[in-house]
VOBA-1610 file (N, C-alpha, C; in pm, whole numbers, padded with zeros to 5 digits, always signed):
BEGIN
Met+04135+08885+15370Met+04080+08768+15381Met+04192+08644+15368Ile+04166+08544+15452Ile+04251+08437+15449Ile+04160+08313+15413Arg+04212+08229+15339Arg+04143+08099+15307Arg+04218+07987+15365Ala+04150+07935+15480Ala+04205+07816+15562Ala+04140+07683+15535Ala+04222+07593+15555Ala+04187+07456+15521Ala+04223+07351+15631Cys+04149+07262+15680Cys+04177+07171+15767Cys+04191+07033+15703Val+04291+06953+15717Val+04321+06824+15655Val+04278+06727+15762Gln+04202+06629+15688Gln+04163+06517+15776Gln+04215+06382+15722Leu+04277+06306+15799Leu+04342+06175+15744Leu+04351+06085+15870Asn+04410+05967+15834Asn+04424+05863+15944Asn+04598+05837+15951Gly+04645+05849+16065Gly+04795+05830+16072Gly+04818+05688+16120Gly+04749+05587+16085Gly+04772+05444+16126Gly+04859+05382+16028Ala+04882+05422+15912Ala+04970+05361+15808Ala+05115+05383+15833Pro+05209+05306+15750Pro+05344+05352+15781Pro+05386+05479+15741Leu+05476+05530+15789Leu+05512+05669+15782Leu+05520+05733+15644Asp+05582+05658+15551Asp+05597+05719+15413Asp+05458+05712+15350Asp+05384+05620+15386Asp+05245+05625+15319Asp+05162+05747+15380Val+05175+05784+15499Val+05099+05879+15568Val+05155+06018+15517Leu+05299+06035+15506Leu+05338+06161+15441Leu+05292+06190+15307Ala+05288+06065+15217Ala+05228+06082+15087Ala+05084+06138+15091Thr+05007+06068+15171Thr+04873+06122+15191Thr+04854+06277+15221Ala+04945+06304+15317Ala+04928+06438+15372Ala+04970+06536+15266Glu+05085+06504+15188Glu+05126+06586+15087Glu+05008+06622+14981Arg+04955+06499+14957Arg+04839+06513+14851Arg+04722+06596+14885Leu+04689+06584+15015Leu+04584+06662+15069Leu+04611+06802+15094Val+04741+06827+15134Val+04776+06970+15125Val+04783+07049+14995Ala+04829+06956+14899Ala+04838+07022+14763Ala+04682+07050+14707Arg+04593+06951+14753Arg+04451+06975+14710Arg+04392+07094+14781Ala+04422+07120+14893Ala+04390+07251+14966Ala+04441+07364+14899Val+04564+07367+14868Val+04616+07477+14786Val+04555+07496+14641Ser+04513+07376+14581Ser+04449+07398+14447Ser+04329+07472+14466Leu+04264+07458+14588Leu+04131+07520+14618Leu+04148+07673+14665Gly+04275+07713+14675Gly+04303+07843+14722Gly+04344+07876+14856Ala+04363+07772+14929Ala+04399+07781+15063Ala+04537+07841+15087Thr+04557+07936+15181Thr+04668+07998+15219Thr+04723+07973+15352Leu+04638+07897+15443Leu+04654+07854+15564Leu+04618+07705+15578Val+04701+07608+15606Val+04657+07461+15616Val+04688+07410+15755Val+04588+07342+15819Val+04620+07283+15950Val+04604+07147+15947Leu+04695+07054+16001Leu+04684+06909+16006Leu+04631+06868+16136Pro+04591+06735+16159Pro+04544+06684+16291Pro+04666+06658+16383Glu+04616+06619+16502Glu+04704+06584+16621Glu+04786+06445+16585Lys+04903+06439+16609Lys+04984+06328+16568Lys+04951+06255+16442Trp+04945+06345+16344Trp+04900+06296+16221Trp+04980+06190+16150Asn+05119+06212+16173Asn+05205+06135+16093Asn+05208+05991+16144Gln+05177+05952+16260Gln+05176+05823+16325Gln+05091+05823+16448Ile+04976+05735+16438Ile+04903+05724+16575Ile+04883+05577+16600Gly+04874+05544+16733Gly+04859+05410+16764Gly+04884+05386+16911Pro+04903+05261+16958Pro+04934+05235+17103Pro+05065+05303+17140Arg+05067+05297+17282Arg+05191+05369+17344Arg+05322+05341+17264Glu+05360+05212+17252Glu+05500+05170+17201Glu+05503+05221+17048Arg+05407+05244+16975Arg+05414+05282+16838Arg+05452+05447+16857Met+05375+05497+16943Met+05397+05648+16956Met+05532+05685+17005Leu+05592+05620+17095Leu+05723+05629+17146Leu+05816+05602+17024Asn+05814+05515+16958Asn+05892+05490+16847Asn+05887+05588+16735Ala+05763+05646+16720Ala+05736+05756+16630Ala+05811+05885+16668Gly+05859+05895+16777Gly+05910+06024+16821Gly+06041+06070+16737Glu+06028+06203+16690Glu+06138+06248+16604Glu+06206+06372+16677Gly+06341+06390+16637Gly+06427+06487+16682Gly+06385+06624+16607Ala+06445+06735+16638Ala+06415+06855+16574Ala+06416+06866+16417Asp+06488+06783+16358Asp+06493+06789+16221Asp+06476+06644+16161Gly+06355+06607+16207Gly+06300+06467+16170Gly+06236+06464+16032Pro+06212+06352+15971Pro+06150+06342+15838Pro+06015+06422+15830Thr+05932+06416+15924Thr+05805+06483+15946Thr+05829+06632+15920Thr+05912+06692+16014Thr+05937+06838+16026Thr+05977+06876+15891Arg+06066+06805+15826Arg+06130+06848+15709Arg+06023+06850+15594Ala+05934+06742+15583Ala+05826+06730+15490Ala+05741+06856+15512Met+05705+06897+15622Met+05604+06999+15638Met+05676+07126+15613Ser+05804+07146+15636Ser+05880+07266+15592Ser+05873+07271+15437Thr+05904+07168+15370Thr+05906+07168+15216Thr+05770+07203+15171Trp+05658+07140+15211Trp+05529+07185+15164Trp+05489+07330+15177Ala+05530+07391+15288Ala+05502+07538+15323Ala+05576+07609+15219Arg+05708+07576+15191Arg+05796+07640+15109Arg+05758+07645+14935Arg+05717+07510+14925Arg+05690+07479+14790Arg+05559+07547+14745His+05453+07572+14850His+05328+07609+14796His+05311+07765+14842Gly+05419+07795+14912Gly+05392+07943+14970Gly+05283+07984+15066Ile+05269+07875+15159Ile+05158+07880+15240Ile+05202+07883+15393Trp+05121+07926+15488Trp+05126+07905+15611Trp+05072+07778+15651Leu+05147+07704+15738Leu+05110+07565+15762Leu+05126+07539+15929Ile+05028+07489+15976Ile+05035+07451+16119Ile+05010+07288+16131Gly+05122+07232+16166Gly+05153+07096+16146Gly+05082+07016+16254Gly+04969+07064+16289Gly+04876+06964+16387Gly+04968+06960+16510Ser+04996+06821+16525Ser+05109+06776+16616Ser+05184+06650+16576Ile+05295+06641+16608Ile+05367+06519+16617Ile+05447+06463+16741Ser+05493+06357+16744Ser+05554+06314+16880Ser+05713+06356+16845Glu+05737+06442+16954Glu+05878+06495+16956Glu+05990+06419+17053Arg+06076+06346+17020Arg+06170+06290+17093Arg+06273+06404+17151Val+06290+06383+17275Val+06388+06475+17347Val+06517+06393+17393Glu+06627+06427+17361Glu+06759+06357+17422Glu+06750+06355+17558Gly+06771+06225+17623Gly+06773+06197+17751Gly+06645+06189+17814Asp+06528+06187+17760Asp+06404+06163+17808Asp+06319+06046+17758Ala+06273+05964+17838Ala+06207+05846+17785Ala+06063+05883+17726Arg+06010+05988+17758Arg+05904+06034+17722Arg+05892+06121+17610Ile+05807+06122+17522Ile+05786+06226+17411Ile+05704+06352+17449Arg+05712+06458+17357Arg+05620+06578+17375Arg+05521+06570+17252Asn+05409+06613+17279Asn+05301+06640+17171Asn+05309+06774+17111Leu+05394+06783+17018Leu+05462+06905+16962Leu+05375+06969+16835Ser+05336+07088+16840Ser+05260+07153+16732Ser+05359+07270+16679Leu+05380+07257+16552Leu+05474+07336+16476Leu+05410+07439+16385Ala+05433+07557+16381Ala+05372+07655+16275Ala+05495+07696+16182Phe+05465+07696+16055Phe+05564+07731+15945Phe+05504+07858+15866Asp+05606+07931+15830Asp+05565+08054+15740Asp+05586+07998+15597Pro+05560+08094+15479Pro+05569+08064+15355Pro+05704+08020+15307Ser+05805+08059+15387Ser+05947+08033+15336Ser+05992+07881+15406Gly+05888+07817+15483Gly+05913+07698+15539Gly+05992+07697+15664Ser+05999+07815+15741Ser+06073+07841+15840Ser+05974+07827+15977Ile+06014+07754+16062Ile+05937+07741+16199Ile+05916+07868+16262Ile+05808+07923+16292Ile+05785+08045+16361Ile+05712+08019+16493Ala+05675+07910+16531Ala+05627+07880+16663Ala+05617+07735+16698Arg+05646+07694+16831Arg+05648+07570+16881Arg+05555+07577+17017Tyr+05458+07469+17007Tyr+05375+07452+17127Tyr+05365+07324+17163Arg+05383+07286+17292Arg+05374+07158+17342Arg+05232+07133+17431Lys+05177+07040+17390Lys+05030+07012+17436Lys+05042+07033+17598Leu+04957+07107+17666Leu+04963+07136+17810Leu+04873+07024+17896His+04783+06964+17845His+04692+06878+17919His+04706+06745+17881Met+04739+06669+17961Met+04741+06505+17944Met+04624+06443+17941Phe+04587+06346+17850Phe+04456+06283+17840Phe+04482+06159+17941Asp+04451+06179+18073Asp+04450+06084+18176Asp+04307+06065+18235Val+04241+05969+18177Val+04108+05957+18209Val+04043+05795+18222Glu+03935+05782+18261Glu+03887+05653+18265Glu+03741+05666+18214Leu+03719+05590+18100Leu+03594+05588+18032Leu+03544+05464+18009Asp+03424+05435+18059Asp+03356+05295+18055Asp+03457+05176+18095Gly+03521+05222+18216Gly+03606+05112+18256Gly+03755+05091+18192Arg+03773+05185+18098Arg+03892+05174+18037Arg+03984+05282+18065Glu+04102+05268+18113Glu+04186+05366+18152Glu+04285+05406+18046Val+04297+05533+18044Val+04397+05603+17931Val+04493+05684+18000Arg+04620+05674+17993Arg+04719+05754+18067Arg+04819+05805+17960Glu+04770+05924+17908Glu+04878+05989+17811Glu+05004+06020+17890Ser+04999+06061+17998Ser+05129+06106+18077Ser+05219+05984+18096Ala+05182+05862+18061Ala+05284+05750+18089Ala+05374+05759+17958Ser+05326+05828+17848Ser+05425+05829+17741Ser+05458+05957+17699Asp+05385+06075+17738Asp+05394+06200+17683Asp+05415+06295+17819Arg+05507+06385+17815Arg+05549+06483+17897Arg+05470+06623+17866Ala+05396+06681+17947Ala+05323+06800+17913Ala+05421+06928+17898Gly+05367+07028+17822Gly+05440+07141+17820Gly+05398+07243+17920Asp+05471+07338+17917Asp+05440+07454+18031Asp+05427+07595+17985Glu+05404+07619+17844Glu+05391+07734+17799Glu+05268+07761+17695Ile+05203+07866+17702Ile+05085+07887+17598Ile+05164+07972+17478Val+05102+07958+17369Val+05175+08025+17245Val+05080+08089+17153Val+05108+08201+17123Val+05026+08264+17013Val+05128+08312+16902Ala+05091+08246+16784Ala+05178+08259+16665Ala+05109+08348+16564Pro+05205+08446+16500Pro+05144+08544+16400Pro+05133+08469+16253Val+05025+08442+16223Val+05003+08362+16101Val+04924+08470+16001Asp+04999+08503+15898Asp+04942+08582+15794Asp+04865+08716+15848Gly+04926+08759+15956Gly+04846+08891+16007Gly+04745+08852+16113Leu+04714+08719+16131Leu+04605+08657+16218Leu+04688+08609+16334Pro+04672+08658+16462Pro+04724+08602+16568Pro+04646+08475+16621Val+04711+08361+16603Val+04671+08228+16631Val+04708+08154+16754Gly+04619+08127+16840Gly+04657+08051+16962Gly+04665+07905+16935Leu+04766+07842+16960Leu+04799+07706+16944Leu+04759+07607+17051Thr+04655+07508+17022Thr+04626+07420+17122Thr+04613+07288+17061Val+04604+07171+17153Val+04596+07040+17083Val+04502+06954+17160Cys+04400+06905+17100Cys+04291+06796+17146Cys+04240+06826+17265Tyr+04286+06747+17366Tyr+04226+06755+17507Tyr+04226+06884+17571Asp+04329+06975+17525Asp+04331+07110+17561Asp+04195+07175+17556Leu+04116+07123+17455Leu+03981+07194+17432Leu+03891+07192+17547Arg+03909+07088+17634Arg+03817+07095+17762Arg+03860+07183+17866Phe+03955+07283+17858Phe+04008+07368+17940Phe+03982+07513+17904Pro+03871+07563+17923Pro+03840+07706+17851Pro+03929+07820+17915Glu+03995+07794+18041Glu+04073+07896+18083Glu+04205+07915+17983Leu+04238+07812+17913Leu+04351+07829+17819Leu+04313+07914+17699Tyr+04182+07896+17665Tyr+04156+07979+17542Tyr+04119+08122+17580Arg+04079+08149+17697Arg+04069+08284+17751Arg+04198+08342+17761Ala+04297+08263+17808Ala+04422+08334+17827Ala+04482+08366+17696Leu+04461+08265+17592Leu+04512+08305+17459Leu+04452+08429+17407Ala+04305+08439+17421Ala+04241+08549+17371Ala+04285+08682+17436Leu+04304+08669+17563Leu+04354+08808+17639Leu+04491+08844+17601Arg+04565+08748+17546Arg+04698+08767+17500Arg+04700+08809+17323Gly+04571+08823+17281Gly+04571+08877+17141Gly+04529+08781+17044Ala+04517+08661+17069Ala+04462+08558+16983Ala+04333+08594+16912His+04324+08577+16789His+04181+08599+16714His+04160+08455+16654Ala+04220+08352+16664Ala+04180+08236+16618Ala+04267+08129+16703Phe+04193+08005+16710Phe+04261+07887+16774Phe+04266+07776+16685Thr+04383+07705+16685Thr+04399+07569+16629Thr+04369+07456+16737Val+04296+07353+16679Val+04269+07246+16778Val+04289+07122+16695Pro+04416+07073+16658Pro+04436+06949+16585Pro+04401+06836+16684Ala+04339+06742+16641Ala+04291+06643+16729Ala+04294+06487+16680Gly+04283+06420+16775Gly+04242+06266+16743Gly+04130+06220+16840Phe+04023+06318+16844Phe+03906+06277+16905Phe+03833+06143+16866Met+03812+06076+16974Met+03744+05939+16933Met+03589+05949+16922Leu+03528+05846+16861Leu+03388+05845+16833Leu+03300+05875+16962His+03351+05786+17072His+03253+05774+17190His+03238+05924+17250Thr+03337+06004+17254Thr+03317+06147+17318Thr+03289+06242+17190Gly+03339+06214+17081Gly+03327+06307+16959Gly+03190+06339+16925Arg+03111+06248+16926Arg+02963+06245+16881Arg+02882+06346+16953Asp+02933+06347+17101Asp+02861+06413+17199Asp+02920+06562+17235His+03043+06568+17230His+03124+06682+17271His+03205+06760+17178Trp+03232+06702+17071Trp+03335+06769+16963Trp+03272+06905+16925Glu+03154+06901+16839Glu+03127+07023+16802Glu+03076+07129+16903Val+03007+07071+17017Val+02973+07162+17118Val+03095+07243+17178Leu+03208+07179+17203Leu+03308+07239+17270Leu+03382+07322+17171Leu+03393+07299+17053Leu+03450+07379+16954Leu+03373+07517+16942Arg+03249+07501+16924Arg+03164+07619+16903Arg+03148+07695+17038Ala+03167+07642+17144Ala+03166+07723+17258Ala+03303+07796+17286Arg+03419+07747+17251Arg+03538+07807+17251Arg+03551+07950+17163Ala+03486+07930+17050Ala+03458+08021+16964Ala+03377+08136+17001Ile+03262+08099+17060Ile+03160+08203+17109Ile+03215+08266+17244Glu+03275+08189+17326Glu+03328+08259+17447Glu+03438+08371+17420Asn+03506+08340+17311Asn+03614+08442+17291Asn+03604+08528+17169Gly+03495+08508+17090Gly+03476+08569+16969Gly+03590+08555+16864Ala+03625+08437+16847Ala+03741+08383+16767Ala+03713+08287+16681Tyr+03800+08272+16561Tyr+03789+08143+16478Tyr+03836+08024+16550Val+03792+07914+16508Val+03853+07791+16558Val+03874+07692+16430Phe+04002+07666+16405Phe+04029+07554+16308Phe+04069+07422+16377Ala+03981+07308+16336Ala+03997+07187+16424Ala+03993+07075+16335Pro+04113+07034+16273Pro+04132+06923+16207Pro+04143+06801+16294Asn+04064+06688+16261Asn+04062+06570+16360Asn+04089+06444+16250Gln+04144+06343+16317Gln+04167+06222+16239Gln+04046+06149+16231His+04040+06061+16121His+03914+05974+16101His+03982+05831+16096Gly+03871+05722+16099Gly+03903+05587+16083Gly+03941+05534+16216Ser+04013+05435+16214Ser+04049+05334+16339Ser+04200+05316+16345Trp+04237+05291+16485Trp+04357+05233+16499Trp+04332+05121+16614Asp+04383+04998+16610Asp+04342+04895+16679Asp+04187+04883+16695Thr+04131+04889+16809Thr+03977+04904+16845Thr+03936+05037+16867Asn+04020+05149+16850Asn+03985+05286+16876Asn+03938+05335+16747Arg+03793+05403+16740Arg+03760+05460+16628Arg+03761+05608+16644Met+03812+05687+16561Met+03822+05836+16557Met+03697+05893+16494Phe+03664+06019+16524Phe+03531+06064+16490Phe+03536+06145+16366Gly+03658+06195+16313Gly+03655+06272+16183Gly+03592+06404+16221Arg+03497+06449+16129Arg+03424+06574+16122Arg+03494+06692+16159Ser+03617+06709+16098Ser+03692+06829+16112Ser+03621+06953+16072Leu+03623+07058+16158Leu+03529+07178+16160Leu+03615+07288+16146Ile+03561+07409+16079Ile+03611+07551+16111Ile+03481+07627+16163Val+03501+07711+16263Val+03401+07761+16328Val+03425+07921+16332Asp+03328+08005+16298Asp+03347+08154+16297Asp+03334+08203+16431Pro+03368+08332+16440Pro+03364+08406+16599Pro+03227+08407+16643Trp+03120+08384+16574Trp+02980+08384+16635Trp+02929+08244+16662Gly+03022+08145+16646Gly+02996+08014+16681Gly+02925+07930+16562Val+02929+07984+16443Val+02868+07907+16329Val+02967+07817+16260Val+02936+07686+16242Val+03027+07601+16168Val+03019+07643+16026Ile+03135+07698+15970Ile+03133+07736+15837Ile+03215+07637+15731Ala+03258+07520+15781Ala+03306+07422+15717Ala+03314+07304+15785Asn+03301+07182+15730Asn+03287+07059+15803Asn+03331+06946+15676Ala+03437+06864+15730Ala+03499+06772+15632Ala+03408+06634+15638Gly+03320+06628+15718Gly+03235+06486+15735Gly+03320+06372+15759Asp+03300+06263+15705Asp+03359+06139+15733Asp+03460+06114+15626Gly+03561+06027+15662Gly+03648+05976+15580Gly+03774+06096+15542Glu+03868+06057+15460Glu+03976+06138+15421Glu+03925+06256+15345Gly+03991+06358+15380Gly+03952+06495+15287Gly+03994+06618+15350Ile+03935+06718+15321Ile+03960+06851+15373Ile+03829+06924+15398Cys+03844+07034+15474Cys+03737+07134+15469Cys+03812+07267+15463Ile+03724+07356+15386Ile+03801+07494+15361Ile+03700+07603+15365Ala+03735+07720+15426Ala+03652+07843+15436Ala+03723+07959+15431Glu+03653+08069+15406Glu+03711+08199+15393Glu+03714+08262+15549Val+03814+08327+15594Val+03830+08386+15721Val+03855+08528+15707Asp+03772+08601+15768Asp+03770+08749+15776Asp+03811+08788+15903Pro+03931+08852+15915Pro+03969+08903+16061Pro+03871+08998+16103Gly+03796+09079+16014Gly+03689+09171+16063Gly+03590+09114+16144Arg+03556+08990+16111Arg+03433+08927+16201Arg+03498+08919+16343Val+03613+08898+16371Val+03648+08890+16513Val+03626+09018+16578Thr+03671+09122+16527Thr+03642+09257+16570Thr+03484+09288+16590Glu+03404+09242+16494Glu+03264+09268+16500Glu+03204+09184+16624Ala+03242+09042+16624Ala+03185+08971+16733Ala+03213+09027+16857Arg+03344+09077+16877Arg+03382+09117+17023Arg+03317+09267+17039Arg+03275+09333+16930Arg+03210+09458+16950Arg+03064+09427+16998Gln+02993+09334+16949Gln+02864+09301+16958Gln+02845+09228+17116Leu+02934+09140+17149Leu+02947+09072+17259Leu+03072+09111+17335Pro+03103+09212+17398Pro+03229+09238+17459Pro+03267+09167+17586Val+03264+09025+17578Val+03301+08945+17702Val+03436+08972+17742Leu+03536+08997+17677Leu+03676+09004+17716Leu+03680+09149+17780Ala+03616+09249+17746Ala+03598+09392+17826Ala+03520+09374+17953Asn+03420+09296+17958Asn+03328+09302+18078Asn+03370+09178+18183Arg+03480+09121+18176Arg+03524+09052+18270Arg+03543+09089+18406Arg+03525+09017+18520Arg+03539+09073+18661Arg+03635+09003+18725Pro+03772+09010+18683Pro+03871+08958+18766Pro+03887+09014+18916Asp+03849+09137+18922Asp+03846+09183+19061Asp+03748+09095+19157Val+03656+09028+19110Val+03577+08926+19205Val+03615+08795+19199Tyr+03643+08732+19078Tyr+03677+08591+19073Tyr+03827+08573+19044Gly+03922+08675+19034Gly+04060+08658+19015Gly+04093+08653+18867Asn+04229+08656+18830Asn+04262+08657+18695Asn+04284+08505+18670Leu+04198+08413+18629Leu+04201+08288+18626Leu+04297+08242+18506Ala+04323+08327+18411Ala+04396+08302+18295Ala+04537+08354+18311Ala+04598+08384+18433Ala+04723+08447+18443Ala+04842+08384+18469Glu+04825+08255+18505Glu+04943+08183+18557Glu+05040+08116+18456Pro+04981+08062+18343Pro+05071+07999+18244Pro+05207+08109+18176Ser+05307+08058+18155Ser+05392+08154+18084Ser+05338+08166+17946Ile+05346+08265+17886Ile+05320+08320+17764Ile+05431+08322+17665Val+05402+08279+17534Val+05509+08300+17429Val+05424+08354+17317Thr+05485+08469+17253Thr+05415+08525+17138Thr+05446+08455+17007Ala+05573+08402+17014Ala+05616+08323+16891Ala+05745+08264+16943Arg+05760+08135+16885Arg+05875+08057+16920Arg+05932+07983+16809Gly+06025+08049+16732Gly+06076+07986+16622Gly+06198+07891+16638
//
């Protein structure tokens, strides 16, 4: 059994304040028995394009050091949602998810594949103007549970989750900054669908509150391999926590063997193209 927790916070405050909030919520999750803690997307700093670019950190920035310290101090597995990664010689940042083991070592790095380039109600958003997409999918070994790493908008691309499942993932992380407008109609539906389609757990920590005129949805969830929501953080700052039984994955896939019953001979191997990384420390 693994006791997993999702942290829900708002990254709009100054960095030191957000780090203090995250540290407190991680400690709270640990006090409730969590051995795996997952943070939201760009949890340390969120806001308009210029703020995100300025928030970019190098490989040994203050946020990465803080997450490593928390994992080591509490002896937990920590998936650091995502942060803005600054890369030397590139004007754009990467949306980087880091996984830490209980020693505080980085065991995997995943960079968000899908850029949020959309137009909603006449308002255009171009994440690709500030962020450079990654080009690898990543499965991280987390306390004996193979976990596929994804971020926010990735959720709308089921082929990514199928590819992760086919490469052995029994759970997915979906750290997010889902907004109210789409979140109230799509968030839970999509998370439950990804769980059901692949017989896998989903850990989905979301930000809450607002930045500028943008209101985030909150409602961080943990979903089991049958698609049942087993933990919900509701609104506001907090955590949600649940017991994770790896045997539930085996049982769900035995009852509904969709991975075994696929027909790539007819429709092709739709999940074969991206490069695969099993762990990237």
